[in-house]
ZADO-1210 file (C-alpha; in nm, 4 decimals, padded with zeros to 6 digits):
<atoms>
<atom x="03.1451" y="01.0618" z="-00.3199" code="MET" pos="1"/>
<atom x="03.3043" y="00.8446" z="-00.5944" code="LYS" pos="2"/>
<atom x="03.6502" y="00.9204" z="-00.4477" code="ASN" pos="3"/>
<atom x="03.5529" y="00.8381" z="-00.0904" code="MET" pos="4"/>
<atom x="03.7215" y="00.5531" z="00.0960" code="THR" pos="5"/>
<atom x="03.5274" y="00.2515" z="00.2223" code="LEU" pos="6"/>
<atom x="03.5345" y="00.3916" z="00.5760" code="LEU" pos="7"/>
<atom x="03.3984" y="00.7231" z="00.4524" code="GLN" pos="8"/>
<atom x="03.1180" y="00.5390" z="00.2717" code="HIS" pos="9"/>
<atom x="03.0221" y="00.3629" z="00.5944" code="PHE" pos="10"/>
<atom x="03.0335" y="00.6932" z="00.7804" code="SER" pos="11"/>
<atom x="02.8056" y="00.8533" z="00.5211" code="GLU" pos="12"/>
<atom x="02.5650" y="00.5589" z="00.5388" code="LEU" pos="13"/>
<atom x="02.5567" y="00.5739" z="00.9194" code="ARG" pos="14"/>
<atom x="02.4835" y="00.9458" z="00.9100" code="ARG" pos="15"/>
<atom x="02.1893" y="00.8962" z="00.6771" code="ARG" pos="16"/>
<atom x="02.0518" y="00.6047" z="00.8815" code="ILE" pos="17"/>
<atom x="02.0705" y="00.8172" z="01.1962" code="LEU" pos="18"/>
<atom x="01.8781" y="01.0965" z="01.0221" code="TRP" pos="19"/>
<atom x="01.6094" y="00.8511" z="00.9142" code="VAL" pos="20"/>
<atom x="01.5884" y="00.7073" z="01.2663" code="ALA" pos="21"/>
<atom x="01.5609" y="01.0563" z="01.4194" code="LEU" pos="22"/>
<atom x="01.2809" y="01.1549" z="01.1806" code="ILE" pos="23"/>
<atom x="01.1056" y="00.8261" z="01.2592" code="PHE" pos="24"/>
<atom x="01.1097" y="00.9082" z="01.6312" code="VAL" pos="25"/>
<atom x="00.9729" y="01.2576" z="01.5674" code="VAL" pos="26"/>
<atom x="00.7062" y="01.1166" z="01.3348" code="ALA" pos="27"/>
<atom x="00.6121" y="00.8544" z="01.5936" code="PHE" pos="28"/>
<atom x="00.5616" y="01.1270" z="01.8536" code="ALA" pos="29"/>
<atom x="00.3418" y="01.3152" z="01.6084" code="GLY" pos="30"/>
<atom x="00.1576" y="00.9928" z="01.5250" code="GLY" pos="31"/>
<atom x="00.0893" y="00.9334" z="01.8930" code="TRP" pos="32"/>
<atom x="-00.0892" y="01.2672" z="01.9068" code="CYS" pos="33"/>
<atom x="-00.2968" y="01.2110" z="01.5927" code="VAL" pos="34"/>
<atom x="-00.3665" y="00.8387" z="01.6497" code="ALA" pos="35"/>
<atom x="-00.7260" y="00.9010" z="01.7693" code="PRO" pos="36"/>
<atom x="-00.7965" y="01.0961" z="01.4505" code="TRP" pos="37"/>
<atom x="-00.6407" y="00.8172" z="01.2393" code="ILE" pos="38"/>
<atom x="-00.8604" y="00.5613" z="01.4139" code="GLN" pos="39"/>
<atom x="-01.1688" y="00.7718" z="01.3500" code="GLU" pos="40"/>
<atom x="-01.0654" y="00.8169" z="00.9876" code="PHE" pos="41"/>
<atom x="-01.0086" y="00.4437" z="00.9294" code="LEU" pos="42"/>
<atom x="-01.3411" y="00.3444" z="01.0864" code="THR" pos="43"/>
<atom x="-01.5302" y="00.6048" z="00.8815" code="GLY" pos="44"/>
<atom x="-01.6058" y="00.3769" z="00.5824" code="PRO" pos="45"/>
<atom x="-01.7564" y="00.1116" z="00.8110" code="LEU" pos="46"/>
<atom x="-01.9689" y="00.3451" z="01.0212" code="LEU" pos="47"/>
<atom x="-02.0894" y="00.5296" z="00.7100" code="SER" pos="48"/>
<atom x="-02.2697" y="00.2157" z="00.5893" code="VAL" pos="49"/>
<atom x="-02.3704" y="00.0898" z="00.9350" code="TRP" pos="50"/>
<atom x="-02.6292" y="00.3049" z="01.1100" code="ASP" pos="51"/>
<atom x="-02.5822" y="00.2954" z="01.4860" code="GLY" pos="52"/>
<atom x="-02.2844" y="00.0619" z="01.4561" code="GLY" pos="53"/>
<atom x="-02.0422" y="00.0134" z="01.7439" code="GLN" pos="54"/>
<atom x="-01.7016" y="-00.1476" z="01.7726" code="LEU" pos="55"/>
<atom x="-01.5760" y="-00.3268" z="02.0815" code="MET" pos="56"/>
<atom x="-01.2610" y="-00.3186" z="02.2908" code="TYR" pos="57"/>
<atom x="-01.2007" y="-00.6763" z="02.4066" code="THR" pos="58"/>
<atom x="-00.9027" y="-00.6201" z="02.6349" code="GLY" pos="59"/>
<atom x="-00.7838" y="-00.3716" z="02.8941" code="LEU" pos="60"/>
<atom x="-00.4743" y="-00.2831" z="02.6906" code="THR" pos="61"/>
<atom x="-00.6523" y="-00.2532" z="02.3546" code="ASP" pos="62"/>
<atom x="-00.6561" y="00.1260" z="02.3623" code="GLY" pos="63"/>
<atom x="-00.2816" y="00.1442" z="02.4314" code="LEU" pos="64"/>
<atom x="-00.1875" y="-00.1140" z="02.1698" code="MET" pos="65"/>
<atom x="-00.4077" y="00.0460" z="01.9047" code="ILE" pos="66"/>
<atom x="-00.2579" y="00.3891" z="01.9720" code="GLN" pos="67"/>
<atom x="00.0936" y="00.2427" z="01.9541" code="PHE" pos="68"/>
<atom x="00.0174" y="00.0593" z="01.6281" code="SER" pos="69"/>
<atom x="-00.1374" y="00.3640" z="01.4627" code="LEU" pos="70"/>
<atom x="00.1497" y="00.5872" z="01.5733" code="ALA" pos="71"/>
<atom x="00.3947" y="00.3371" z="01.4225" code="THR" pos="72"/>
<atom x="00.1921" y="00.3230" z="01.1014" code="LEU" pos="73"/>
<atom x="00.1926" y="00.7033" z="01.0786" code="PHE" pos="74"/>
<atom x="00.5688" y="00.7135" z="01.1348" code="ALA" pos="75"/>
<atom x="00.6280" y="00.4521" z="00.8631" code="LEU" pos="76"/>
<atom x="00.4188" y="00.6472" z="00.6131" code="VAL" pos="77"/>
<atom x="00.6109" y="00.9654" z="00.6932" code="VAL" pos="78"/>
<atom x="00.9502" y="00.7970" z="00.6859" code="ILE" pos="79"/>
<atom x="00.9010" y="00.6124" z="00.3545" code="MET" pos="80"/>
<atom x="00.9748" y="00.9081" z="00.1215" code="PRO" pos="81"/>
<atom x="01.2528" y="01.0265" z="00.3539" code="VAL" pos="82"/>
<atom x="01.4214" y="00.6851" z="00.3489" code="ALA" pos="83"/>
<atom x="01.3864" y="00.6637" z="-00.0292" code="LEU" pos="84"/>
<atom x="01.5422" y="01.0073" z="-00.0700" code="TRP" pos="85"/>
<atom x="01.8376" y="00.9259" z="00.1564" code="HIS" pos="86"/>
<atom x="01.8876" y="00.5924" z="-00.0194" code="GLY" pos="87"/>
<atom x="01.8861" y="00.7665" z="-00.3553" code="TRP" pos="88"/>
<atom x="02.1241" y="01.0378" z="-00.2366" code="ALA" pos="89"/>
<atom x="02.3649" y="00.7687" z="-00.1131" code="PHE" pos="90"/>
<atom x="02.3745" y="00.5498" z="-00.4259" code="VAL" pos="91"/>
<atom x="02.3082" y="00.7976" z="-00.7078" code="SER" pos="92"/>
<atom x="02.6658" y="00.9385" z="-00.7276" code="PRO" pos="93"/>
<atom x="02.7863" y="00.5873" z="-00.8102" code="GLY" pos="94"/>
<atom x="02.5391" y="00.5360" z="-01.0939" code="LEU" pos="95"/>
<atom x="02.5788" y="00.6221" z="-01.4590" code="LYS" pos="96"/>
<atom x="02.3615" y="00.8938" z="-01.6077" code="LYS" pos="97"/>
<atom x="02.1320" y="00.6513" z="-01.7912" code="ASN" pos="98"/>
<atom x="02.0975" y="00.4422" z="-01.4741" code="GLU" pos="99"/>
<atom x="02.0021" y="00.7506" z="-01.2727" code="ARG" pos="100"/>
<atom x="01.7488" y="00.8530" z="-01.5361" code="ASN" pos="101"/>
<atom x="01.5933" y="00.5069" z="-01.5107" code="PHE" pos="102"/>
<atom x="01.5945" y="00.4588" z="-01.1321" code="VAL" pos="103"/>
<atom x="01.4744" y="00.7925" z="-00.9960" code="TRP" pos="104"/>
<atom x="01.1341" y="00.7837" z="-01.1728" code="PRO" pos="105"/>
<atom x="01.0771" y="00.4402" z="-01.0156" code="LEU" pos="106"/>
<atom x="01.1521" y="00.5797" z="-00.6707" code="LEU" pos="107"/>
<atom x="00.9030" y="00.8612" z="-00.7278" code="VAL" pos="108"/>
<atom x="00.6284" y="00.6498" z="-00.8835" code="MET" pos="109"/>
<atom x="00.6425" y="00.3610" z="-00.6351" code="SER" pos="110"/>
<atom x="00.5106" y="00.5514" z="-00.3291" code="PRO" pos="111"/>
<atom x="00.2652" y="00.7432" z="-00.5485" code="LEU" pos="112"/>
<atom x="00.1209" y="00.4210" z="-00.6888" code="LEU" pos="113"/>
<atom x="00.1079" y="00.2725" z="-00.3391" code="PHE" pos="114"/>
<atom x="-00.0918" y="00.5714" z="-00.2147" code="LEU" pos="115"/>
<atom x="-00.3136" y="00.5539" z="-00.5227" code="LEU" pos="116"/>
<atom x="-00.3885" y="00.1876" z="-00.4557" code="GLY" pos="117"/>
<atom x="-00.4551" y="00.2462" z="-00.0848" code="ALA" pos="118"/>
<atom x="-00.6765" y="00.5457" z="-00.1649" code="GLY" pos="119"/>
<atom x="-00.8680" y="00.3449" z="-00.4224" code="PHE" pos="120"/>
<atom x="-00.9338" y="00.0705" z="-00.1661" code="ALA" pos="121"/>
<atom x="-01.0357" y="00.3179" z="00.1040" code="PHE" pos="122"/>
<atom x="-01.2725" y="00.5339" z="-00.0979" code="TYR" pos="123"/>
<atom x="-01.4160" y="00.2822" z="-00.3457" code="PHE" pos="124"/>
<atom x="-01.3792" y="-00.0738" z="-00.2162" code="LEU" pos="125"/>
<atom x="-01.4301" y="-00.0238" z="00.1579" code="PHE" pos="126"/>
<atom x="-01.7869" y="00.1142" z="00.1398" code="PRO" pos="127"/>
<atom x="-01.8927" y="-00.1697" z="-00.0930" code="ILE" pos="128"/>
<atom x="-01.7195" y="-00.4467" z="00.1008" code="ALA" pos="129"/>
<atom x="-01.8263" y="-00.3283" z="00.4465" code="PHE" pos="130"/>
<atom x="-02.1851" y="-00.2840" z="00.3322" code="LYS" pos="131"/>
<atom x="-02.1762" y="-00.6436" z="00.2098" code="PHE" pos="132"/>
<atom x="-02.0410" y="-00.7725" z="00.5422" code="PHE" pos="133"/>
<atom x="-02.2823" y="-00.5695" z="00.7553" code="VAL" pos="134"/>
<atom x="-02.5864" y="-00.6755" z="00.5529" code="ASP" pos="135"/>
<atom x="-02.4746" y="-01.0385" z="00.5558" code="LEU" pos="136"/>
<atom x="-02.4279" y="-01.0445" z="00.9338" code="ASN" pos="137"/>
<atom x="-02.7505" y="-00.8594" z="01.0051" code="GLN" pos="138"/>
<atom x="-02.9399" y="-01.1088" z="00.7870" code="ALA" pos="139"/>
<atom x="-02.8218" y="-01.4008" z="01.0016" code="ALA" pos="140"/>
<atom x="-03.1001" y="-01.6618" z="01.0491" code="PRO" pos="141"/>
<atom x="-03.0426" y="-01.6693" z="01.4257" code="VAL" pos="142"/>
<atom x="-03.0620" y="-01.3833" z="01.6822" code="PRO" pos="143"/>
<atom x="-02.7249" y="-01.2058" z="01.6805" code="SER" pos="144"/>
<atom x="-02.5512" y="-00.8816" z="01.7726" code="VAL" pos="145"/>
<atom x="-02.2832" y="-00.7434" z="01.5421" code="LEU" pos="146"/>
<atom x="-02.0046" y="-00.5806" z="01.7402" code="MET" pos="147"/>
<atom x="-01.6614" y="-00.6381" z="01.5808" code="PRO" pos="148"/>
<atom x="-01.3439" y="-00.5902" z="01.7836" code="ALA" pos="149"/>
<atom x="-01.1604" y="-00.2660" z="01.7097" code="VAL" pos="150"/>
<atom x="-00.8229" y="-00.4382" z="01.6781" code="ARG" pos="151"/>
<atom x="-00.9595" y="-00.6973" z="01.4347" code="ASP" pos="152"/>
<atom x="-01.1257" y="-00.4331" z="01.2204" code="TYR" pos="153"/>
<atom x="-00.8168" y="-00.2097" z="01.2043" code="LEU" pos="154"/>
<atom x="-00.5918" y="-00.5064" z="01.1220" code="ALA" pos="155"/>
<atom x="-00.8287" y="-00.6095" z="00.8429" code="PHE" pos="156"/>
<atom x="-00.8626" y="-00.2569" z="00.7011" code="ALA" pos="157"/>
<atom x="-00.4898" y="-00.1766" z="00.7156" code="ILE" pos="158"/>
<atom x="-00.4116" y="-00.5167" z="00.5638" code="GLY" pos="159"/>
<atom x="-00.6384" y="-00.4417" z="00.2677" code="LEU" pos="160"/>
<atom x="-00.4778" y="-00.1001" z="00.2215" code="LEU" pos="161"/>
<atom x="-00.1358" y="-00.2650" z="00.2053" code="LYS" pos="162"/>
<atom x="-00.2568" y="-00.5289" z="-00.0411" code="VAL" pos="163"/>
<atom x="-00.4003" y="-00.2695" z="-00.2783" code="PHE" pos="164"/>
<atom x="-00.0927" y="-00.0500" z="-00.2459" code="GLY" pos="165"/>
<atom x="00.1291" y="-00.3434" z="-00.3448" code="VAL" pos="166"/>
<atom x="-00.1091" y="-00.4523" z="-00.6233" code="ALA" pos="167"/>
<atom x="-00.0842" y="-00.1081" z="-00.7828" code="PHE" pos="168"/>
<atom x="00.2919" y="-00.1595" z="-00.8223" code="GLN" pos="169"/>
<atom x="00.2133" y="-00.3848" z="-01.1215" code="LEU" pos="170"/>
<atom x="00.3140" y="-00.1279" z="-01.3896" code="PRO" pos="171"/>
<atom x="00.6501" y="-00.0645" z="-01.2248" code="LEU" pos="172"/>
<atom x="00.7276" y="-00.4363" z="-01.2046" code="VAL" pos="173"/>
<atom x="00.6367" y="-00.4976" z="-01.5689" code="LEU" pos="174"/>
<atom x="00.8240" y="-00.1931" z="-01.6977" code="VAL" pos="175"/>
<atom x="01.1304" y="-00.2798" z="-01.4880" code="LEU" pos="176"/>
<atom x="01.1364" y="-00.6391" z="-01.6183" code="LEU" pos="177"/>
<atom x="01.0999" y="-00.5044" z="-01.9709" code="ASN" pos="178"/>
<atom x="01.3798" y="-00.2493" z="-01.9424" code="ARG" pos="179"/>
<atom x="01.6273" y="-00.5058" z="-01.8067" code="VAL" pos="180"/>
<atom x="01.5470" y="-00.7388" z="-02.0965" code="GLY" pos="181"/>
<atom x="01.3637" y="-01.0106" z="-01.9042" code="VAL" pos="182"/>
<atom x="01.0141" y="-00.9452" z="-02.0404" code="LEU" pos="183"/>
<atom x="00.9829" y="-00.8391" z="-02.4071" code="PRO" pos="184"/>
<atom x="00.6859" y="-00.6211" z="-02.4958" code="ARG" pos="185"/>
<atom x="00.5719" y="-00.8612" z="-02.7682" code="SER" pos="186"/>
<atom x="00.5508" y="-01.1453" z="-02.5182" code="ARG" pos="187"/>
<atom x="00.3414" y="-00.9376" z="-02.2795" code="VAL" pos="188"/>
<atom x="00.1005" y="-00.8539" z="-02.5608" code="ILE" pos="189"/>
<atom x="00.0726" y="-01.2209" z="-02.6575" code="LYS" pos="190"/>
<atom x="00.0070" y="-01.3160" z="-02.2936" code="MET" pos="191"/>
<atom x="-00.2604" y="-01.0473" z="-02.2486" code="ARG" pos="192"/>
<atom x="-00.5528" y="-01.2924" z="-02.2305" code="ARG" pos="193"/>
<atom x="-00.3764" y="-01.5023" z="-01.9666" code="TYR" pos="194"/>
<atom x="-00.2850" y="-01.1904" z="-01.7727" code="ALA" pos="195"/>
<atom x="-00.6496" y="-01.0821" z="-01.7648" code="ILE" pos="196"/>
<atom x="-00.7529" y="-01.4230" z="-01.6292" code="VAL" pos="197"/>
<atom x="-00.4787" y="-01.4008" z="-01.3655" code="LEU" pos="198"/>
<atom x="-00.5919" y="-01.0496" z="-01.2669" code="ILE" pos="199"/>
<atom x="-00.9494" y="-01.1740" z="-01.2209" code="VAL" pos="200"/>
<atom x="-00.8274" y="-01.4643" z="-01.0061" code="LEU" pos="201"/>
<atom x="-00.6112" y="-01.2333" z="-00.7931" code="VAL" pos="202"/>
<atom x="-00.9056" y="-00.9952" z="-00.7476" code="ALA" pos="203"/>
<atom x="-01.1258" y="-01.2870" z="-00.6395" code="ALA" pos="204"/>
<atom x="-00.8694" y="-01.3935" z="-00.3774" code="VAL" pos="205"/>
<atom x="-00.7889" y="-01.0484" z="-00.2377" code="LEU" pos="206"/>
<atom x="-01.1413" y="-00.9073" z="-00.2111" code="THR" pos="207"/>
<atom x="-01.4526" y="-01.0079" z="-00.0144" code="PRO" pos="208"/>
<atom x="-01.6625" y="-01.2800" z="-00.1802" code="PRO" pos="209"/>
<atom x="-01.8949" y="-01.0592" z="-00.3815" code="ASP" pos="210"/>
<atom x="-01.8811" y="-00.9872" z="-00.7540" code="VAL" pos="211"/>
<atom x="-01.8915" y="-00.6079" z="-00.7186" code="VAL" pos="212"/>
<atom x="-01.5780" y="-00.5924" z="-00.5018" code="SER" pos="213"/>
<atom x="-01.3923" y="-00.8266" z="-00.7340" code="GLN" pos="214"/>
<atom x="-01.4804" y="-00.6149" z="-01.0371" code="VAL" pos="215"/>
<atom x="-01.3816" y="-00.2967" z="-00.8498" code="VAL" pos="216"/>
<atom x="-01.0282" y="-00.4368" z="-00.8077" code="LEU" pos="217"/>
<atom x="-00.9980" y="-00.6233" z="-01.1395" code="ALA" pos="218"/>
<atom x="-01.0825" y="-00.3261" z="-01.3624" code="LEU" pos="219"/>
<atom x="-00.8119" y="-00.0851" z="-01.2354" code="PRO" pos="220"/>
<atom x="-00.5536" y="-00.3653" z="-01.2325" code="MET" pos="221"/>
<atom x="-00.6395" y="-00.4427" z="-01.5942" code="TRP" pos="222"/>
<atom x="-00.6124" y="-00.0730" z="-01.6782" code="ALA" pos="223"/>
<atom x="-00.2714" y="-00.0547" z="-01.5079" code="LEU" pos="224"/>
<atom x="-00.1600" y="-00.3602" z="-01.7038" code="PHE" pos="225"/>
<atom x="-00.2560" y="-00.1922" z="-02.0311" code="GLU" pos="226"/>
<atom x="-00.0859" y="00.1340" z="-01.9292" code="VAL" pos="227"/>
<atom x="00.2347" y="-00.0510" z="-01.8455" code="SER" pos="228"/>
<atom x="00.2482" y="-00.1883" z="-02.2014" code="ILE" pos="229"/>
<atom x="00.2553" y="00.1677" z="-02.3346" code="LEU" pos="230"/>
<atom x="00.5726" y="00.2411" z="-02.1364" code="PHE" pos="231"/>
<atom x="00.7532" y="-00.0757" z="-02.2383" code="MET" pos="232"/>
<atom x="01.0400" y="-00.0625" z="-02.4827" code="ARG" pos="233"/>
<atom x="00.9409" y="-00.1843" z="-02.8278" code="ARG" pos="234"/>
<atom x="01.1180" y="-00.5004" z="-02.9414" code="ASP" pos="235"/>
</atoms>
């Protein structure tokens, strides 16, 4: 591939983009079929802490739009590793050996850390946060009926999954900045106390307003920060 002409490079890139697009279409069709199961799966943490709870469809097209959104989400999850692989296969022949040895672990770890963060939010934070919200609404001082809209709930839940997936990229960002010479390891160690304060503030902003949820996010982020120091190059 190093000896290919510019036109051949564009042809190779187009071929890989077409493959990614084709797999996306196939994944979307599969996602359309499994969308009801995905919806049931995503609402599980809420209904598990809410006896007799019900969600509400507020519009005639809600069912269609939810199915379309979940099918798209499924296709994006499926296509992410495929797109990363094709991107790597396209650029790797032009990289030096040490550059390849540095980049490919990042491409592998990034989606894994994203899934780890999303899984952590789903299995640990969601039950705590949703229990807090349900109890708070049911303890309202005036007569009320709790019946959240399905679209609002799914948007909120998926948004939190994305936030936690991105937050768990912290080690990769720190290690990358260290390896390119922007962030020395000694400076990170000196800034540890400020980093911990920042992590607590971020956890307070990203989570529901209860101490338990904030601690549930702050502790793993702190642990990831400490782990990232171990992989940094010594000054």
